[in-house]
PQR file with spaces between the fields and no chain letter, atoms N, CA, C, O and H, PARSE charges and radii, in Angstrom:
ATOM       1  N    MET     1     -82.463  -27.217   57.288 -0.4000 1.5000
ATOM       2  CA   MET     1     -83.382  -27.654   56.210 -0.0000 2.0000
ATOM       3  C    MET     1     -82.894  -27.120   54.884  0.5500 1.7000
ATOM       4  O    MET     1     -82.783  -27.884   53.925 -0.5500 1.4000
ATOM       5  N    LEU     2     -82.579  -25.751   54.787 -0.4000 1.5000
ATOM       6  CA   LEU     2     -82.141  -25.150   53.631 -0.0000 2.0000
ATOM       7  C    LEU     2     -80.746  -25.696   53.195  0.5500 1.7000
ATOM       8  O    LEU     2     -80.528  -25.966   52.014 -0.5500 1.4000
ATOM       9  H    LEU     2     -82.669  -25.130   55.566  0.4000 1.0000
ATOM      10  N    GLN     3     -79.846  -25.847   54.126 -0.4000 1.5000
ATOM      11  CA   GLN     3     -78.520  -26.328   53.862 -0.0000 2.0000
ATOM      12  C    GLN     3     -78.660  -27.742   53.185  0.5500 1.7000
ATOM      13  O    GLN     3     -78.033  -28.003   52.158 -0.5500 1.4000
ATOM      14  H    GLN     3     -80.023  -25.627   55.086  0.4000 1.0000
ATOM      15  N    ASN     4     -79.495  -28.637   53.785 -0.4000 1.5000
ATOM      16  CA   ASN     4     -79.650  -29.995   53.195 -0.0000 2.0000
ATOM      17  C    ASN     4     -80.163  -29.969   51.702  0.5500 1.7000
ATOM      18  O    ASN     4     -79.741  -30.732   50.833 -0.5500 1.4000
ATOM      19  H    ASN     4     -80.004  -28.425   54.619  0.4000 1.0000
ATOM      20  N    ARG     5     -81.113  -29.009   51.512 -0.4000 1.5000
ATOM      21  CA   ARG     5     -81.703  -28.982   50.169 -0.0000 2.0000
ATOM      22  C    ARG     5     -80.621  -28.509   49.203  0.5500 1.7000
ATOM      23  O    ARG     5     -80.518  -29.092   48.123 -0.5500 1.4000
ATOM      24  H    ARG     5     -81.455  -28.389   52.218  0.4000 1.0000
ATOM      25  N    ILE     6     -79.798  -27.484   49.511 -0.4000 1.5000
ATOM      26  CA   ILE     6     -78.716  -27.102   48.664 -0.0000 2.0000
ATOM      27  C    ILE     6     -77.689  -28.151   48.508  0.5500 1.7000
ATOM      28  O    ILE     6     -77.153  -28.245   47.404 -0.5500 1.4000
ATOM      29  H    ILE     6     -79.882  -27.011   50.388  0.4000 1.0000
ATOM      30  N    THR     7     -77.341  -28.944   49.446 -0.4000 1.5000
ATOM      31  CA   THR     7     -76.402  -30.010   49.297 -0.0000 2.0000
ATOM      32  C    THR     7     -77.022  -31.079   48.285  0.5500 1.7000
ATOM      33  O    THR     7     -76.365  -31.551   47.358 -0.5500 1.4000
ATOM      34  H    THR     7     -77.776  -28.867   50.343  0.4000 1.0000
ATOM      35  N    MET     8     -78.318  -31.406   48.546 -0.4000 1.5000
ATOM      36  CA   MET     8     -78.915  -32.385   47.628 -0.0000 2.0000
ATOM      37  C    MET     8     -78.931  -31.936   46.170  0.5500 1.7000
ATOM      38  O    MET     8     -78.791  -32.721   45.231 -0.5500 1.4000
ATOM      39  H    MET     8     -78.852  -31.022   49.300  0.4000 1.0000
ATOM      40  N    ASN     9     -79.117  -30.565   46.038 -0.4000 1.5000
ATOM      41  CA   ASN     9     -79.232  -29.990   44.638 -0.0000 2.0000
ATOM      42  C    ASN     9     -77.948  -30.103   43.958  0.5500 1.7000
ATOM      43  O    ASN     9     -77.882  -30.482   42.789 -0.5500 1.4000
ATOM      44  H    ASN     9     -79.231  -29.928   46.800  0.4000 1.0000
ATOM      45  N    ILE    10     -76.772  -29.739   44.755 -0.4000 1.5000
ATOM      46  CA   ILE    10     -75.449  -29.862   44.235 -0.0000 2.0000
ATOM      47  C    ILE    10     -75.145  -31.250   43.817  0.5500 1.7000
ATOM      48  O    ILE    10     -74.639  -31.477   42.718 -0.5500 1.4000
ATOM      49  H    ILE    10     -76.826  -29.431   45.704  0.4000 1.0000
ATOM      50  N    LYS    11     -75.475  -32.294   44.762 -0.4000 1.5000
ATOM      51  CA   LYS    11     -75.205  -33.625   44.512 -0.0000 2.0000
ATOM      52  C    LYS    11     -75.924  -34.119   43.253  0.5500 1.7000
ATOM      53  O    LYS    11     -75.382  -34.817   42.397 -0.5500 1.4000
ATOM      54  H    LYS    11     -75.887  -32.110   45.655  0.4000 1.0000
ATOM      55  N    ASN    12     -77.212  -33.689   43.214 -0.4000 1.5000
ATOM      56  CA   ASN    12     -77.978  -34.166   41.992 -0.0000 2.0000
ATOM      57  C    ASN    12     -77.456  -33.586   40.695  0.5500 1.7000
ATOM      58  O    ASN    12     -77.467  -34.256   39.662 -0.5500 1.4000
ATOM      59  H    ASN    12     -77.653  -33.122   43.910  0.4000 1.0000
ATOM      60  N    PHE    13     -77.001  -32.349   40.740 -0.4000 1.5000
ATOM      61  CA   PHE    13     -76.359  -31.704   39.623 -0.0000 2.0000
ATOM      62  C    PHE    13     -75.160  -32.419   39.157  0.5500 1.7000
ATOM      63  O    PHE    13     -74.994  -32.610   37.952 -0.5500 1.4000
ATOM      64  H    PHE    13     -76.992  -31.805   41.579  0.4000 1.0000
ATOM      65  N    VAL    14     -74.279  -32.841   40.075 -0.4000 1.5000
ATOM      66  CA   VAL    14     -73.070  -33.514   39.751 -0.0000 2.0000
ATOM      67  C    VAL    14     -73.311  -34.847   39.131  0.5500 1.7000
ATOM      68  O    VAL    14     -72.747  -35.204   38.097 -0.5500 1.4000
ATOM      69  H    VAL    14     -74.414  -32.686   41.054  0.4000 1.0000
ATOM      70  N    VAL    15     -74.243  -35.639   39.854 -0.4000 1.5000
ATOM      71  CA   VAL    15     -74.487  -36.996   39.376 -0.0000 2.0000
ATOM      72  C    VAL    15     -75.188  -36.960   37.966  0.5500 1.7000
ATOM      73  O    VAL    15     -74.895  -37.821   37.137 -0.5500 1.4000
ATOM      74  H    VAL    15     -74.701  -35.349   40.694  0.4000 1.0000
ATOM      75  N    GLU    16     -76.121  -35.967   37.678 -0.4000 1.5000
ATOM      76  CA   GLU    16     -76.670  -35.853   36.372 -0.0000 2.0000
ATOM      77  C    GLU    16     -75.638  -35.412   35.292  0.5500 1.7000
ATOM      78  O    GLU    16     -75.657  -35.861   34.146 -0.5500 1.4000
ATOM      79  H    GLU    16     -76.359  -35.267   38.351  0.4000 1.0000
ATOM      80  N    SER    17     -74.800  -34.566   35.710 -0.4000 1.5000
ATOM      81  CA   SER    17     -73.727  -34.082   34.821 -0.0000 2.0000
ATOM      82  C    SER    17     -72.848  -35.259   34.352  0.5500 1.7000
ATOM      83  O    SER    17     -72.618  -35.446   33.157 -0.5500 1.4000
ATOM      84  H    SER    17     -74.784  -34.201   36.641  0.4000 1.0000
ATOM      85  N    ILE    18     -72.374  -36.030   35.314 -0.4000 1.5000
ATOM      86  CA   ILE    18     -71.578  -37.213   34.967 -0.0000 2.0000
ATOM      87  C    ILE    18     -72.267  -38.234   34.123  0.5500 1.7000
ATOM      88  O    ILE    18     -71.673  -38.843   33.234 -0.5500 1.4000
ATOM      89  H    ILE    18     -72.560  -35.878   36.285  0.4000 1.0000
ATOM      90  N    ASP    19     -73.577  -38.421   34.425 -0.4000 1.5000
ATOM      91  CA   ASP    19     -74.401  -39.333   33.559 -0.0000 2.0000
ATOM      92  C    ASP    19     -74.491  -38.808   32.166  0.5500 1.7000
ATOM      93  O    ASP    19     -74.315  -39.569   31.215 -0.5500 1.4000
ATOM      94  H    ASP    19     -74.060  -37.927   35.147  0.4000 1.0000
ATOM      95  N    GLU    20     -74.736  -37.644   32.014 -0.4000 1.5000
ATOM      96  CA   GLU    20     -74.883  -37.017   30.701 -0.0000 2.0000
ATOM      97  C    GLU    20     -73.483  -37.018   29.892  0.5500 1.7000
ATOM      98  O    GLU    20     -73.463  -37.283   28.690 -0.5500 1.4000
ATOM      99  H    GLU    20     -74.879  -37.026   32.787  0.4000 1.0000
ATOM     100  N    MET    21     -72.430  -36.736   30.546 -0.4000 1.5000
ATOM     101  CA   MET    21     -71.165  -36.830   29.863 -0.0000 2.0000
ATOM     102  C    MET    21     -70.889  -38.281   29.402  0.5500 1.7000
ATOM     103  O    MET    21     -70.358  -38.466   28.307 -0.5500 1.4000
ATOM     104  H    MET    21     -72.446  -36.521   31.523  0.4000 1.0000
ATOM     105  N    LYS    22     -71.236  -39.322   30.207 -0.4000 1.5000
ATOM     106  CA   LYS    22     -70.927  -40.734   29.905 -0.0000 2.0000
ATOM     107  C    LYS    22     -71.871  -41.197   28.801  0.5500 1.7000
ATOM     108  O    LYS    22     -71.432  -41.736   27.786 -0.5500 1.4000
ATOM     109  H    LYS    22     -71.667  -39.171   31.097  0.4000 1.0000
ATOM     110  N    ASN    23     -73.182  -40.982   29.006 -0.4000 1.5000
ATOM     111  CA   ASN    23     -74.125  -41.693   28.132 -0.0000 2.0000
ATOM     112  C    ASN    23     -74.914  -40.857   27.054  0.5500 1.7000
ATOM     113  O    ASN    23     -75.546  -41.409   26.153 -0.5500 1.4000
ATOM     114  H    ASN    23     -73.539  -40.544   29.831  0.4000 1.0000
ATOM     115  N    LYS    24     -74.841  -39.542   27.197 -0.4000 1.5000
ATOM     116  CA   LYS    24     -75.673  -38.810   26.155 -0.0000 2.0000
ATOM     117  C    LYS    24     -74.804  -37.940   25.263  0.5500 1.7000
ATOM     118  O    LYS    24     -75.334  -37.357   24.317 -0.5500 1.4000
ATOM     119  H    LYS    24     -74.328  -39.093   27.928  0.4000 1.0000
ATOM     120  N    VAL    25     -73.479  -37.813   25.507 -0.4000 1.5000
ATOM     121  CA   VAL    25     -72.671  -36.959   24.671 -0.0000 2.0000
ATOM     122  C    VAL    25     -72.006  -37.916   23.631  0.5500 1.7000
ATOM     123  O    VAL    25     -71.557  -39.009   23.977 -0.5500 1.4000
ATOM     124  H    VAL    25     -73.048  -38.287   26.275  0.4000 1.0000
ATOM     125  N    THR    26     -71.961  -37.464   22.341 -0.4000 1.5000
ATOM     126  CA   THR    26     -71.349  -38.190   21.264 -0.0000 2.0000
ATOM     127  C    THR    26     -70.006  -37.640   21.088  0.5500 1.7000
ATOM     128  O    THR    26     -69.899  -36.539   20.549 -0.5500 1.4000
ATOM     129  H    THR    26     -72.326  -36.577   22.060  0.4000 1.0000
ATOM     130  N    TRP    27     -68.938  -38.296   21.490 -0.4000 1.5000
ATOM     131  CA   TRP    27     -67.630  -37.847   21.377 -0.0000 2.0000
ATOM     132  C    TRP    27     -66.950  -38.139   20.075  0.5500 1.7000
ATOM     133  O    TRP    27     -67.077  -39.276   19.623 -0.5500 1.4000
ATOM     134  H    TRP    27     -69.025  -39.191   21.928  0.4000 1.0000
ATOM     135  N    PRO    28     -66.209  -37.211   19.383 -0.5600 1.5000
ATOM     136  CA   PRO    28     -65.554  -37.519   18.210  0.2800 2.0000
ATOM     137  C    PRO    28     -64.414  -38.449   18.302  0.5500 1.7000
ATOM     138  O    PRO    28     -63.783  -38.572   19.352 -0.5500 1.4000
ATOM     139  N    PRO    29     -64.122  -39.135   17.184 -0.5600 1.5000
ATOM     140  CA   PRO    29     -62.998  -40.104   17.316  0.2800 2.0000
ATOM     141  C    PRO    29     -61.683  -39.271   17.456  0.5500 1.7000
ATOM     142  O    PRO    29     -61.573  -38.092   17.121 -0.5500 1.4000
ATOM     143  N    TYR    30     -60.707  -40.047   17.997 -0.4000 1.5000
ATOM     144  CA   TYR    30     -59.381  -39.418   18.340 -0.0000 2.0000
ATOM     145  C    TYR    30     -58.687  -38.881   17.109  0.5500 1.7000
ATOM     146  O    TYR    30     -57.994  -37.867   17.192 -0.5500 1.4000
ATOM     147  H    TYR    30     -60.797  -41.005   18.269  0.4000 1.0000
ATOM     148  N    SER    31     -58.853  -39.533   15.959 -0.4000 1.5000
ATOM     149  CA   SER    31     -58.186  -39.090   14.716 -0.0000 2.0000
ATOM     150  C    SER    31     -58.798  -37.785   14.198  0.5500 1.7000
ATOM     151  O    SER    31     -58.112  -36.967   13.586 -0.5500 1.4000
ATOM     152  H    SER    31     -59.416  -40.357   15.891  0.4000 1.0000
ATOM     153  N    PHE    32     -60.055  -37.610   14.443 -0.4000 1.5000
ATOM     154  CA   PHE    32     -60.606  -36.306   14.069 -0.0000 2.0000
ATOM     155  C    PHE    32     -60.255  -35.153   14.966  0.5500 1.7000
ATOM     156  O    PHE    32     -60.232  -34.006   14.521 -0.5500 1.4000
ATOM     157  H    PHE    32     -60.613  -38.276   14.940  0.4000 1.0000
ATOM     158  N    LEU    33     -59.982  -35.432   16.213 -0.4000 1.5000
ATOM     159  CA   LEU    33     -59.414  -34.554   17.142 -0.0000 2.0000
ATOM     160  C    LEU    33     -57.982  -34.168   16.793  0.5500 1.7000
ATOM     161  O    LEU    33     -57.630  -32.995   16.921 -0.5500 1.4000
ATOM     162  H    LEU    33     -60.000  -36.364   16.574  0.4000 1.0000
ATOM     163  N    GLN    34     -57.157  -35.089   16.364 -0.4000 1.5000
ATOM     164  CA   GLN    34     -55.798  -34.781   15.948 -0.0000 2.0000
ATOM     165  C    GLN    34     -55.820  -33.904   14.672  0.5500 1.7000
ATOM     166  O    GLN    34     -55.072  -32.932   14.562 -0.5500 1.4000
ATOM     167  H    GLN    34     -57.443  -36.041   16.260  0.4000 1.0000
ATOM     168  N    ASN    35     -56.676  -34.264   13.737 -0.4000 1.5000
ATOM     169  CA   ASN    35     -56.681  -33.511   12.477 -0.0000 2.0000
ATOM     170  C    ASN    35     -57.178  -32.038   12.742  0.5500 1.7000
ATOM     171  O    ASN    35     -56.708  -31.065   12.154 -0.5500 1.4000
ATOM     172  H    ASN    35     -57.283  -35.054   13.827  0.4000 1.0000
ATOM     173  N    SER    36     -58.128  -31.979   13.642 -0.4000 1.5000
ATOM     174  CA   SER    36     -58.613  -30.621   14.039 -0.0000 2.0000
ATOM     175  C    SER    36     -57.555  -29.792   14.803  0.5500 1.7000
ATOM     176  O    SER    36     -57.481  -28.581   14.598 -0.5500 1.4000
ATOM     177  H    SER    36     -58.510  -32.770   14.120  0.4000 1.0000
ATOM     178  N    ALA    37     -56.764  -30.391   15.646 -0.4000 1.5000
ATOM     179  CA   ALA    37     -55.739  -29.775   16.320 -0.0000 2.0000
ATOM     180  C    ALA    37     -54.604  -29.285   15.343  0.5500 1.7000
ATOM     181  O    ALA    37     -54.104  -28.166   15.455 -0.5500 1.4000
ATOM     182  H    ALA    37     -56.823  -31.375   15.812  0.4000 1.0000
ATOM     183  N    VAL    38     -54.238  -30.172   14.398 -0.4000 1.5000
ATOM     184  CA   VAL    38     -53.219  -29.703   13.437 -0.0000 2.0000
ATOM     185  C    VAL    38     -53.775  -28.536   12.600  0.5500 1.7000
ATOM     186  O    VAL    38     -53.031  -27.592   12.331 -0.5500 1.4000
ATOM     187  H    VAL    38     -54.645  -31.081   14.307  0.4000 1.0000
ATOM     188  N    LEU    39     -55.029  -28.561   12.186 -0.4000 1.5000
ATOM     189  CA   LEU    39     -55.616  -27.426   11.412 -0.0000 2.0000
ATOM     190  C    LEU    39     -55.616  -26.160   12.265  0.5500 1.7000
ATOM     191  O    LEU    39     -55.307  -25.088   11.744 -0.5500 1.4000
ATOM     192  H    LEU    39     -55.633  -29.328   12.404  0.4000 1.0000
ATOM     193  N    VAL    40     -55.923  -26.234   13.460 -0.4000 1.5000
ATOM     194  CA   VAL    40     -55.902  -25.059   14.296 -0.0000 2.0000
ATOM     195  C    VAL    40     -54.454  -24.500   14.491  0.5500 1.7000
ATOM     196  O    VAL    40     -54.267  -23.284   14.497 -0.5500 1.4000
ATOM     197  H    VAL    40     -56.174  -27.105   13.883  0.4000 1.0000
ATOM     198  N    ILE    41     -53.449  -25.377   14.648 -0.4000 1.5000
ATOM     199  CA   ILE    41     -52.077  -24.879   14.799 -0.0000 2.0000
ATOM     200  C    ILE    41     -51.609  -24.248   13.457  0.5500 1.7000
ATOM     201  O    ILE    41     -50.960  -23.202   13.469 -0.5500 1.4000
ATOM     202  H    ILE    41     -53.601  -26.365   14.644  0.4000 1.0000
ATOM     203  N    VAL    42     -51.934  -24.876   12.308 -0.4000 1.5000
ATOM     204  CA   VAL    42     -51.515  -24.304   11.065 -0.0000 2.0000
ATOM     205  C    VAL    42     -52.141  -22.966   10.808  0.5500 1.7000
ATOM     206  O    VAL    42     -51.504  -21.974   10.455 -0.5500 1.4000
ATOM     207  H    VAL    42     -52.461  -25.726   12.298  0.4000 1.0000
ATOM     208  N    ALA    43     -53.486  -23.013   11.018 -0.4000 1.5000
ATOM     209  CA   ALA    43     -54.148  -21.698   10.851 -0.0000 2.0000
ATOM     210  C    ALA    43     -53.562  -20.540   11.828  0.5500 1.7000
ATOM     211  O    ALA    43     -53.467  -19.371   11.454 -0.5500 1.4000
ATOM     212  H    ALA    43     -54.003  -23.819   11.305  0.4000 1.0000
ATOM     213  N    SER    44     -53.217  -20.944   12.992 -0.4000 1.5000
ATOM     214  CA   SER    44     -52.749  -19.970   13.918 -0.0000 2.0000
ATOM     215  C    SER    44     -51.372  -19.406   13.451  0.5500 1.7000
ATOM     216  O    SER    44     -51.112  -18.206   13.528 -0.5500 1.4000
ATOM     217  H    SER    44     -53.294  -21.893   13.295  0.4000 1.0000
ATOM     218  N    LEU    45     -50.549  -20.291   12.988 -0.4000 1.5000
ATOM     219  CA   LEU    45     -49.284  -19.918   12.471 -0.0000 2.0000
ATOM     220  C    LEU    45     -49.278  -19.026   11.190  0.5500 1.7000
ATOM     221  O    LEU    45     -48.441  -18.141   11.007 -0.5500 1.4000
ATOM     222  H    LEU    45     -50.761  -21.266   12.926  0.4000 1.0000
ATOM     223  N    VAL    46     -50.250  -19.323   10.347 -0.4000 1.5000
ATOM     224  CA   VAL    46     -50.537  -18.480    9.203 -0.0000 2.0000
ATOM     225  C    VAL    46     -50.963  -17.134    9.638  0.5500 1.7000
ATOM     226  O    VAL    46     -50.425  -16.116    9.200 -0.5500 1.4000
ATOM     227  H    VAL    46     -50.930  -20.041   10.496  0.4000 1.0000
ATOM     228  N    PHE    47     -51.917  -17.123   10.488 -0.4000 1.5000
ATOM     229  CA   PHE    47     -52.541  -15.845   10.949 -0.0000 2.0000
ATOM     230  C    PHE    47     -51.425  -15.025   11.667  0.5500 1.7000
ATOM     231  O    PHE    47     -51.370  -13.808   11.487 -0.5500 1.4000
ATOM     232  H    PHE    47     -52.354  -17.949   10.843  0.4000 1.0000
ATOM     233  N    ALA    48     -50.598  -15.618   12.421 -0.4000 1.5000
ATOM     234  CA   ALA    48     -49.427  -14.954   13.096 -0.0000 2.0000
ATOM     235  C    ALA    48     -48.482  -14.401   12.086  0.5500 1.7000
ATOM     236  O    ALA    48     -48.005  -13.280   12.259 -0.5500 1.4000
ATOM     237  H    ALA    48     -50.643  -16.607   12.568  0.4000 1.0000
ATOM     238  N    LEU    49     -48.175  -15.139   11.013 -0.4000 1.5000
ATOM     239  CA   LEU    49     -47.297  -14.694   10.037 -0.0000 2.0000
ATOM     240  C    LEU    49     -47.897  -13.460    9.208  0.5500 1.7000
ATOM     241  O    LEU    49     -47.176  -12.529    8.850 -0.5500 1.4000
ATOM     242  H    LEU    49     -48.563  -16.050   10.873  0.4000 1.0000
ATOM     243  N    VAL    50     -49.140  -13.514    8.956 -0.4000 1.5000
ATOM     244  CA   VAL    50     -49.779  -12.418    8.301 -0.0000 2.0000
ATOM     245  C    VAL    50     -49.687  -11.182    9.161  0.5500 1.7000
ATOM     246  O    VAL    50     -49.136  -10.169    8.728 -0.5500 1.4000
ATOM     247  H    VAL    50     -49.726  -14.271    9.248  0.4000 1.0000
ATOM     248  N    ILE    51     -50.186  -11.237   10.309 -0.4000 1.5000
ATOM     249  CA   ILE    51     -50.101  -10.175   11.278 -0.0000 2.0000
ATOM     250  C    ILE    51     -48.750   -9.646   11.477  0.5500 1.7000
ATOM     251  O    ILE    51     -48.586   -8.428   11.552 -0.5500 1.4000
ATOM     252  H    ILE    51     -50.633  -12.059   10.660  0.4000 1.0000
ATOM     253  N    GLY    52     -47.711  -10.512   11.575 -0.4000 1.5000
ATOM     254  CA   GLY    52     -46.285  -10.083   11.729 -0.0000 2.0000
ATOM     255  C    GLY    52     -45.868   -9.253   10.450  0.5500 1.7000
ATOM     256  O    GLY    52     -45.181   -8.237   10.553 -0.5500 1.4000
ATOM     257  H    GLY    52     -47.844  -11.502   11.515  0.4000 1.0000
ATOM     258  N    LEU    53     -46.300   -9.719    9.294 -0.4000 1.5000
ATOM     259  CA   LEU    53     -45.897   -9.010    7.994 -0.0000 2.0000
ATOM     260  C    LEU    53     -46.559   -7.688    8.023  0.5500 1.7000
ATOM     261  O    LEU    53     -45.888   -6.690    7.761 -0.5500 1.4000
ATOM     262  H    LEU    53     -46.858  -10.544    9.210  0.4000 1.0000
ATOM     263  N    ILE    54     -47.828   -7.587    8.320 -0.4000 1.5000
ATOM     264  CA   ILE    54     -48.528   -6.294    8.379 -0.0000 2.0000
ATOM     265  C    ILE    54     -47.799   -5.331    9.329  0.5500 1.7000
ATOM     266  O    ILE    54     -47.557   -4.174    8.986 -0.5500 1.4000
ATOM     267  H    ILE    54     -48.374   -8.398    8.532  0.4000 1.0000
ATOM     268  N    ASP    55     -47.428   -5.865   10.622 -0.4000 1.5000
ATOM     269  CA   ASP    55     -46.777   -5.033   11.654 -0.0000 2.0000
ATOM     270  C    ASP    55     -45.422   -4.589   11.039  0.5500 1.7000
ATOM     271  O    ASP    55     -45.101   -3.405   11.141 -0.5500 1.4000
ATOM     272  H    ASP    55     -47.625   -6.805   10.900  0.4000 1.0000
ATOM     273  N    LEU    56     -44.642   -5.436   10.431 -0.4000 1.5000
ATOM     274  CA   LEU    56     -43.368   -5.103    9.812 -0.0000 2.0000
ATOM     275  C    LEU    56     -43.500   -3.962    8.748  0.5500 1.7000
ATOM     276  O    LEU    56     -42.673   -3.054    8.663 -0.5500 1.4000
ATOM     277  H    LEU    56     -44.902   -6.398   10.347  0.4000 1.0000
ATOM     278  N    GLY    57     -44.615   -4.077    7.935 -0.4000 1.5000
ATOM     279  CA   GLY    57     -44.881   -3.154    6.944 -0.0000 2.0000
ATOM     280  C    GLY    57     -45.147   -1.795    7.554  0.5500 1.7000
ATOM     281  O    GLY    57     -44.587   -0.789    7.118 -0.5500 1.4000
ATOM     282  H    GLY    57     -45.287   -4.815    8.005  0.4000 1.0000
ATOM     283  N    PHE    58     -46.009   -1.765    8.570 -0.4000 1.5000
ATOM     284  CA   PHE    58     -46.334   -0.509    9.210 -0.0000 2.0000
ATOM     285  C    PHE    58     -45.124    0.045    9.938  0.5500 1.7000
ATOM     286  O    PHE    58     -44.966    1.265    9.976 -0.5500 1.4000
ATOM     287  H    PHE    58     -46.463   -2.582    8.925  0.4000 1.0000
ATOM     288  N    GLU    59     -44.294   -0.744   10.494 -0.4000 1.5000
ATOM     289  CA   GLU    59     -43.089   -0.241   11.126 -0.0000 2.0000
ATOM     290  C    GLU    59     -42.145    0.451   10.129  0.5500 1.7000
ATOM     291  O    GLU    59     -41.571    1.506   10.396 -0.5500 1.4000
ATOM     292  H    GLU    59     -44.422   -1.735   10.462  0.4000 1.0000
ATOM     293  N    ASN    60     -42.021   -0.185    9.000 -0.4000 1.5000
ATOM     294  CA   ASN    60     -41.184    0.417    7.941 -0.0000 2.0000
ATOM     295  C    ASN    60     -41.760    1.659    7.417  0.5500 1.7000
ATOM     296  O    ASN    60     -41.045    2.621    7.135 -0.5500 1.4000
ATOM     297  H    ASN    60     -42.488   -1.042    8.783  0.4000 1.0000
ATOM     298  N    LEU    61     -43.006    1.664    7.284 -0.4000 1.5000
ATOM     299  CA   LEU    61     -43.785    2.876    6.735 -0.0000 2.0000
ATOM     300  C    LEU    61     -43.644    4.056    7.715  0.5500 1.7000
ATOM     301  O    LEU    61     -43.397    5.184    7.291 -0.5500 1.4000
ATOM     302  H    LEU    61     -43.586    0.883    7.513  0.4000 1.0000
ATOM     303  N    MET    62     -43.804    3.793    9.042 -0.4000 1.5000
ATOM     304  CA   MET    62     -43.616    4.793   10.066 -0.0000 2.0000
ATOM     305  C    MET    62     -42.230    5.337   10.118  0.5500 1.7000
ATOM     306  O    MET    62     -42.002    6.537   10.269 -0.5500 1.4000
ATOM     307  H    MET    62     -44.005    2.876    9.387  0.4000 1.0000
ATOM     308  N    THR    63     -41.268    4.384    9.983 -0.4000 1.5000
ATOM     309  CA   THR    63     -39.839    4.803    9.983 -0.0000 2.0000
ATOM     310  C    THR    63     -39.468    5.637    8.888  0.5500 1.7000
ATOM     311  O    THR    63     -38.718    6.595    9.073 -0.5500 1.4000
ATOM     312  H    THR    63     -41.453    3.409    9.860  0.4000 1.0000
ATOM     313  N    TRP    64     -39.925    5.359    7.769 -0.4000 1.5000
ATOM     314  CA   TRP    64     -39.716    6.169    6.469 -0.0000 2.0000
ATOM     315  C    TRP    64     -40.352    7.453    6.663  0.5500 1.7000
ATOM     316  O    TRP    64     -39.738    8.464    6.321 -0.5500 1.4000
ATOM     317  H    TRP    64     -40.535    4.581    7.619  0.4000 1.0000
ATOM     318  N    PHE    65     -41.612    7.546    7.215 -0.4000 1.5000
ATOM     319  CA   PHE    65     -42.366    8.796    7.361 -0.0000 2.0000
ATOM     320  C    PHE    65     -41.678    9.660    8.358  0.5500 1.7000
ATOM     321  O    PHE    65     -41.526   10.855    8.105 -0.5500 1.4000
ATOM     322  H    PHE    65     -42.111    6.724    7.493  0.4000 1.0000
ATOM     323  N    TYR    66     -41.233    9.124    9.520 -0.4000 1.5000
ATOM     324  CA   TYR    66     -40.550   10.027   10.512 -0.0000 2.0000
ATOM     325  C    TYR    66     -39.159   10.445   10.105  0.5500 1.7000
ATOM     326  O    TYR    66     -38.650   11.472   10.554 -0.5500 1.4000
ATOM     327  H    TYR    66     -41.356    8.154    9.726  0.4000 1.0000
ATOM     328  N    ASP    67     -38.537    9.640    9.243 -0.4000 1.5000
ATOM     329  CA   ASP    67     -37.314   10.080    8.727 -0.0000 2.0000
ATOM     330  C    ASP    67     -37.370   11.182    7.863  0.5500 1.7000
ATOM     331  O    ASP    67     -36.341   11.832    7.681 -0.5500 1.4000
ATOM     332  H    ASP    67     -38.950    8.806    8.878  0.4000 1.0000
ATOM     333  N    LEU    68     -38.474   11.510    7.271 -0.4000 1.5000
ATOM     334  CA   LEU    68     -38.675   12.655    6.332 -0.0000 2.0000
ATOM     335  C    LEU    68     -38.534   13.904    7.168  0.5500 1.7000
ATOM     336  O    LEU    68     -38.133   14.903    6.570 -0.5500 1.4000
ATOM     337  H    LEU    68     -39.310   10.981    7.418  0.4000 1.0000
ATOM     338  N    PHE    69     -38.788   14.002    8.400 -0.4000 1.5000
ATOM     339  CA   PHE    69     -38.871   15.214    9.138 -0.0000 2.0000
ATOM     340  C    PHE    69     -37.551   15.300    9.952  0.5500 1.7000
ATOM     341  O    PHE    69     -37.344   16.261   10.693 -0.5500 1.4000
ATOM     342  H    PHE    69     -39.114   13.190    8.886  0.4000 1.0000
């Protein structure tokens, strides 16, 4: 009896989830997704460049400092 109820709950969950994804979710247009993806890629590259420059600066600072001794 418990096994049957669990199976029905899982089946009901899956059916309702599919219905919600098809009929109740508003999906953005493909062009918006493309623009967002480009924005994320550019922002990630800029962030990586800034972090890389900071790392290079600290590396040079530490090399200079340790060469003093």
